[in-house]
C-alpha positions as CSV (number, residue, x, y, z in Angstrom):
1,M,87.1,69.0,65.8
2,P,90.8,68.4,65.0
3,E,93.4,70.1,67.2
4,S,95.3,72.9,65.7
5,D,99.0,72.6,65.5
6,E,99.8,76.3,65.2
7,L,101.8,76.5,68.4
8,S,104.1,73.7,67.6
9,A,105.7,75.7,64.7
10,A,107.7,77.8,67.2
11,P,111.5,77.0,67.1
12,Q,112.9,74.7,69.7
13,V,116.0,75.7,71.7
14,P,118.2,72.8,72.7
15,G,118.3,72.3,76.4
16,D,115.0,74.2,76.8
17,A,112.6,73.2,79.6
18,A,110.3,72.0,76.8
19,D,112.7,69.1,76.2
20,A,112.1,67.7,79.7
21,P,110.4,64.3,79.6
22,G,106.7,64.4,80.2
23,R,106.3,68.0,79.1
24,R,104.8,69.1,75.9
25,P,106.9,71.7,74.0
26,Q,103.8,73.7,73.1
27,A,102.9,74.2,76.7
28,A,106.3,75.7,77.6
29,N,106.1,78.1,74.6
30,V,102.6,79.2,75.4
31,A,103.5,79.8,79.0
32,A,106.6,81.9,78.0
33,A,104.6,83.9,75.4
34,A,101.8,84.5,77.9
35,S,104.3,85.6,80.6
36,D,106.0,88.0,78.1
37,R,102.6,89.4,77.1
38,I,101.6,90.0,80.7
39,I,104.9,91.7,81.5
40,E,104.6,93.9,78.5
41,M,101.0,94.9,79.4
42,V,102.0,95.7,83.0
43,G,104.8,97.9,81.7
44,K,102.4,99.8,79.4
45,V,99.9,100.3,82.2
46,K,102.7,101.5,84.5
47,A,104.0,103.9,81.8
48,R,100.6,105.4,81.2
49,T,99.4,105.8,84.7
50,T,101.9,105.5,87.5
51,L,104.8,107.4,86.0
52,K,102.6,110.3,85.1
53,V,101.1,110.4,88.6
54,V,104.5,110.2,90.3
55,T,105.8,113.1,88.1
56,L,102.7,115.2,88.8
57,L,102.9,114.6,92.6
58,R,106.6,115.3,92.6
59,A,106.0,118.7,90.9
60,V,103.2,119.5,93.5
61,V,105.5,118.7,96.4
62,Y,108.4,120.7,95.1
63,G,106.1,123.6,94.3
64,L,104.8,123.6,97.8
65,V,108.3,123.5,99.2
66,V,109.2,126.5,97.0
67,I,106.1,128.4,98.1
68,V,106.8,127.9,101.8
69,A,110.4,128.9,101.3
70,L,109.4,132.1,99.4
71,L,106.8,133.0,102.0
72,T,109.4,132.6,104.8
73,A,111.9,134.7,102.9
74,L,109.3,137.4,102.3
75,V,108.4,137.6,106.0
76,L,112.0,137.7,107.0
77,A,112.8,140.4,104.5
78,V,109.9,142.6,105.7
79,L,111.1,142.1,109.3
80,G,114.6,142.9,108.3
81,L,113.6,146.1,106.5
82,V,111.6,147.3,109.5
83,R,114.5,146.5,111.8
84,L,116.9,148.4,109.6
85,W,114.4,151.3,109.5
86,D,114.1,151.3,113.2
87,A,117.8,151.0,113.9
88,Y,119.2,153.5,111.4
89,L,116.6,156.2,110.9
90,P,116.9,158.9,113.5
91,L,113.3,159.8,114.3
92,S,111.9,161.1,117.5
93,P,110.0,160.1,119.5
94,L,111.2,156.5,119.5
95,G,107.7,155.0,119.5
96,R,107.0,156.4,116.1
97,R,109.9,154.8,114.3
98,V,108.5,151.2,114.3
99,W,105.0,151.8,113.0
100,L,106.3,154.3,110.5
101,G,108.6,151.6,109.2
102,Y,105.7,149.2,108.7
103,V,103.8,152.0,106.9
104,V,106.7,152.5,104.5
105,V,107.2,148.8,103.8
106,G,103.5,148.3,103.4
107,G,103.3,151.3,101.0
108,L,106.1,149.8,98.9
109,A,104.3,146.5,98.8
110,F,101.1,148.3,97.8
111,L,102.9,150.1,95.0
112,A,104.5,146.9,93.8
113,G,101.1,145.2,93.8
114,A,99.4,148.1,92.0
115,A,102.2,148.0,89.3
116,L,101.7,144.3,88.8
117,L,97.9,144.7,88.7
118,G,98.3,147.4,86.0
119,R,100.5,145.1,83.9
120,R,98.0,142.2,83.9
121,R,96.1,141.4,80.8
122,A,92.3,141.5,80.7
123,E,90.5,138.2,80.2
124,R,89.0,137.7,76.7
125,R,85.6,136.2,76.6
């Protein structure tokens, strides 16, 4: 079977490694083309998998940080409201002020939750 001379049709660049004595020009071109093809395929695989996973994981981590920060702010806000209630509302006896503050803040949270529950949309099946 005669050897195909398809690869020798590639243009030669003067001073190329293929001009080195003892090296065939076709082998250098084939190696460069194979290297370029491998680099291109690795780039495509990276774009399809790794970049999407990194973006997804970044969103998950930032979401968790935001959730923790919001929960902390909510707890501090409830504590602040109860402290304000306790400090500035003149109720007597003194033992009643704190639990009454928790009841009021809990009632406000209940009303807010009930309002949000009333605004939700029913699932369509």
